[in-house]
C-alpha positions in Angstrom: 0.0 0.0 0.0 1.5 3.3 -1.2 1.2 6.6 0.7 -0.2 9.1 -1.7 -0.5 12.9 -1.7 -4.1 12.8 -0.4 -4.5 13.4 3.4 -7.5 11.0 3.7 -5.7 8.3 1.9 -2.5 8.7 4.0 -4.4 8.6 7.3 -6.4 5.6 6.1 -3.3 3.9 5.0 -1.8 4.2 8.4 -5.0 3.0 9.9 -4.9 -0.1 7.5 -1.4 -0.8 8.6 -2.1 -0.6 12.2 -5.3 -2.7 12.0 -3.2 -5.3 10.2 -0.5 -5.2 13.0 2.1 -3.8 10.7 4.5 -0.9 11.3 4.1 0.8 7.9 1.6 0.9 5.0 4.3 -0.3 2.6 4.1 -3.7 4.3 0.4 -4.2 3.6 -0.2 -6.9 1.2 -3.1 -8.6 -0.4 -3.8 -10.9 2.5 -3.7 -7.9 4.9 -6.1 -6.1 2.6 -8.5 -9.0 2.9 -8.4 -9.0 6.7 -8.7 -5.2 7.0 -11.6 -5.2 4.6 -13.3 -7.9 6.6 -12.8 -6.0 9.8 -14.3 -2.8 8.2 -17.3 -4.8 6.9 -18.0 -6.4 10.2 -17.9 -3.1 12.0 -20.2 -1.6 9.4 -22.6 -4.5 9.7 -22.9 -4.1 13.5 -23.2 -0.3 13.3 -25.7 -0.4 10.5 -28.1 -2.6 12.5 -28.2 -0.5 15.6 -31.3 1.3 16.8 -30.9 5.0 17.3 -29.0 5.8 20.6 -28.0 2.1 21.2 -24.6 1.2 22.5 -22.1 1.9 19.8 -24.2 4.5 18.0 -21.3 6.9 17.9 -19.6 4.8 15.3 -22.6 5.0 13.0 -22.7 8.9 13.5 -19.1 9.0 12.2 -19.8 6.7 9.2 -22.8 9.0 8.3 -20.7 12.1 8.4 -18.1 10.5 6.1 -20.0 8.2 3.7 -23.6 9.4 3.2 -26.0 7.0 1.4 -23.5 4.2 1.7 -24.8 0.7 2.8 -24.2 1.1 6.6 -26.1 4.4 6.8 -28.5 4.5 3.9 -32.1 5.0 5.1 -33.3 1.8 3.5 -30.5 -0.4 4.9 -33.0 -2.4 7.1 -35.1 -3.3 4.1 -32.2 -4.5 2.0 -32.1 -8.4 2.2 -28.3 -8.5 1.5 -26.2 -8.1 4.6 -24.5 -4.7 5.1 -21.1 -6.3 5.6 -21.4 -8.3 2.3 -22.2 -5.1 0.4 -19.2 -3.3 2.0 -16.9 -6.3 1.2 -18.1 -6.2 -2.4 -16.9 -2.6 -3.0 -13.7 -3.2 -1.1 -12.8 -6.4 -3.2 -10.0 -7.0 -5.5 -9.5 -4.9 -8.7 -10.9 -6.5 -11.9 -8.3 -7.6 -14.3 -7.6 -4.5 -16.4 -7.1 -6.6 -19.5 -10.5 -8.1 -19.1 -12.1 -4.8 -18.5 -10.7 -3.4 -21.7 -11.7 -6.5 -23.6 -15.3 -6.0 -22.4 -15.3 -2.4 -23.7 -14.5 -0.7 -20.3 -11.8 1.8 -19.4 -9.0 1.8 -16.9 -7.0 4.6 -15.6 -4.1 5.3 -13.1 -5.6 5.4 -9.5 -6.7 8.9 -8.8 -4.8 8.8 -5.5 -1.7 6.7 -5.8 -1.3 6.7 -9.6 -0.9 2.9 -9.8 -2.2 1.9 -13.3 -5.2 -0.3 -13.9 -8.0 1.2 -11.8 -11.5 0.7 -13.2 -13.7 1.0 -10.1 -15.0 4.6 -9.8 -16.3 6.1 -6.6 -18.2 9.3 -5.8 -19.5 11.1 -2.8 -21.1 8.1 -1.0 -17.9 6.2 -0.7 -15.2 8.9 -1.3 -15.5 11.7 1.2 -15.9 15.3 -0.2 -15.9 14.2 -3.8 -18.6 14.9 -6.4 -21.6 12.6 -6.8 -20.8 9.9 -9.4 -24.0 10.9 -11.1 -22.8 14.4 -11.7 -21.0 13.5 -14.9 -20.2 17.2 -15.8 -18.2 17.5 -12.6 -15.8 14.6 -13.4 -15.7 14.4 -17.2 -12.2 13.0 -17.4 -13.4 9.8 -15.9 -17.1 9.8 -16.9 -18.5 9.8 -13.4 -16.7 9.1 -10.2 -12.9 8.8 -9.5 -11.0 5.6 -10.2 -9.4 4.0 -7.2 -7.2 0.9 -6.8 -8.1 -1.5 -4.1 -5.4 -0.4 -1.7 -6.7 3.2 -1.8 -10.3 2.0 -1.6 -9.5 0.1 1.6 -7.5 3.1 2.9 -10.4 5.4 2.4 -12.7 3.2 4.4 -10.1 2.6 7.1 -10.0 6.4 7.6 -12.6 6.4 10.4 -10.3 4.4 12.6 -7.6 7.2 12.6 -10.2 10.1 12.6 -11.1 12.2 15.6 -14.1 14.2 16.4 -13.8 17.9 17.2 -15.7 19.7 20.0 -18.1 21.0 17.3 -18.8 17.5 16.0 -16.7 17.7 12.8 -14.3 15.0 11.6 -10.7 15.8 12.2 -7.9 14.3 10.0 -4.4 15.4 11.0 -1.5 14.9 8.6 2.0 15.9 7.9 4.9 14.7 5.7 6.9 13.1 8.5 6.1 9.4 8.7 7.2 8.9 12.3 4.7 11.7 13.3 2.0 10.3 11.1 2.3 7.0 12.7 2.2 8.5 16.2 -1.0 10.5 15.3 -2.6 7.5 13.8 -1.8 5.3 16.8 -3.2 7.9 19.2 -6.4 8.4 17.4 -6.9 4.7 16.8 -6.6 4.1 20.5 -9.4 6.5 21.2 -11.6 4.9 18.6 -10.9 1.4 19.9 -11.9 2.6 23.4 -15.1 4.0 21.9 -16.0 0.8 20.3 -15.1 -1.3 23.2 -17.2 0.8 25.6 -20.0 1.3 23.1 -20.0 5.1 23.1 -23.4 6.5 22.0 -21.9 9.9 21.5 -18.4 11.3 20.8 -18.9 13.7 23.7 -18.2 10.7 25.9 -14.6 11.0 25.0 -12.0 13.7 24.6 -12.3 16.1 21.7 -9.9 16.0 18.9 -8.3 19.2 19.9 -7.6 17.9 23.5 -6.2 14.7 22.1 -3.9 16.6 19.7 -2.7 19.0 22.3 -1.8 16.2 24.7 0.0 14.5 21.8 2.0 17.7 21.1 3.0 17.8 24.7 4.0 14.2 24.8 6.1 14.5 21.5 7.4 18.0 21.6 10.6 16.8 19.9 8.7 16.1 16.7 9.0 19.6 15.2 7.0 19.3 12.0 4.1 21.2 10.5 0.7 19.7 11.1 -2.2 20.1 8.6 -5.6 19.9 10.3 -8.6 19.1 8.1 -11.9 19.5 10.0 -14.7 18.4 7.8 -18.1 16.8 7.2 -19.3 15.0 4.2 -23.0 15.1 5.0 -25.5 15.6 2.1 -26.8 18.9 3.2 -23.8 21.0 4.2 -20.5 19.4 3.4 -17.7 21.3 4.9 -13.9 21.5 4.8 -11.7 23.7 7.0 -7.9 23.4 6.6 -5.5 25.0 9.0 -1.7 24.7 9.4 0.0 24.4 12.7 3.6 25.6 12.4 6.4 23.8 14.2 6.8 26.9 16.3 3.2 27.1 17.3 3.1 23.3 18.0 6.2 23.7 20.3 4.6 26.7 22.1 1.4 24.7 22.8 3.5 21.7 24.0 5.4 24.0 26.4 2.2 25.6 27.7 0.8 22.1 28.3 3.8 21.3 30.5 4.5 24.6 32.1 1.1 26.2 32.5 -2.4 25.0 33.6 -4.0 23.5 30.6 -7.4 23.5 32.3 -7.2 27.2 33.0 -6.1 27.9 29.5 -9.0 25.9 28.1 -11.4 27.8 30.5 -10.1 31.1 29.3 -10.4 30.1 25.6 -14.0 29.0 26.3 -14.9 32.5 27.1 -14.3 33.2 23.4 -16.0 30.1 22.1 -12.8 28.5 21.1 -10.2 25.9 22.1 -6.5 27.0 22.7 -5.5 25.0 19.6 -7.9 27.0 17.5 -6.4 30.3 18.7 -2.9 29.0 18.0 -3.9 28.0 14.5 -5.3 31.5 13.6 -3.4 34.7 14.6 -6.6 36.7 13.6 -8.8 34.6 15.8 -6.3 35.1 18.7 -6.2 38.9 18.1 -10.0 39.0 18.3 -10.1 36.8 21.4 -7.5 39.0 23.2 -9.8 42.0 22.4 -13.1 40.6 23.4 -12.3 38.2 26.2 -12.8 39.2 29.9 -9.6 40.7 31.3 -8.7 37.7 33.3 -9.2 35.4 30.3 -7.2 37.7 27.9 -4.3 37.8 30.4 -4.2 34.0 30.3 -4.6 33.8 26.6 -1.6 36.2 26.0 0.6 33.1 26.5 -0.6 31.9 23.1 0.6 35.1 21.4 3.9 34.3 19.6 4.7 38.0 19.5 4.7 38.4 23.2 7.7 37.6 25.3 7.4 35.1 28.2 5.8 36.8 31.2 5.0 35.6 34.6 1.3 35.6 35.3 -0.1 36.0 38.8 0.9 33.2 41.1 -2.8 31.9 41.1 -2.7 31.3 37.3 1.0 31.0 36.4 1.6 30.9 32.6 5.1 30.4 31.3 5.4 30.9 27.5 8.3 30.4 25.2 9.1 32.7 22.4 8.4 31.6 18.9 
């Protein structure tokens, strides 16, 4: 399994590797793809059969926000006689022989994500997050409807939920970078939260930590990994699909890590809540931080100045000591 340029594929590829018990996506072979696809299908089968609010419902909520109208979440799923898992396994199955496809009058292309030749299965919005509907031919005229994906990338895209987190506002959060050690750390951390959610049968993602808190703790635990992080906060629902991309510089990540160690994270979160944001959000956006410093109550603005990279380290009152490093 290759790592492509696409952040969803990269995160999903790491998920597939970890689910297969392997240290790197490059080691994922055909047998591993079979096992991971079977795991995904079984989890979709269980989630898709749940009554609303039943134990494990949070997983179905995530699937619905990523793959609308797909077999596990389609409104008519209970009426379809074919098992949900079998239908998922069907679209995660092996690639058709390209030669046979061409002989039958079909077409093949390089995979839209990893560029491996011979892809003929095309996906749209219901299976490929934030893509066009396969029925909207005018939006994907190069391929005639949908985007061609090889099996490895199809499995990766559907392994994505296992290394996805949920923000405090309910959006999916995919975190990426171009450092493979950091990618693996992020994937492992988010996978652990999702495994806990499934084991405990969470009915809502509010039962666990928000993506922002998980990432902040991760930055504190791995402050030596000085890389830029790209945060995609998104939803692929049918009514209001959304994608917000922010970049966390190595300097901002280090500052957040230092604050987690040296300050009072709970106090910083409390101060940020007066502005309706998380400290991570304020670190991601200088404009948002400037606005927060202007509108927050005096005590909260004083605490939040620790996030300002243009401010030198200052000692806060002894009741709320904040030690900030320069950027």
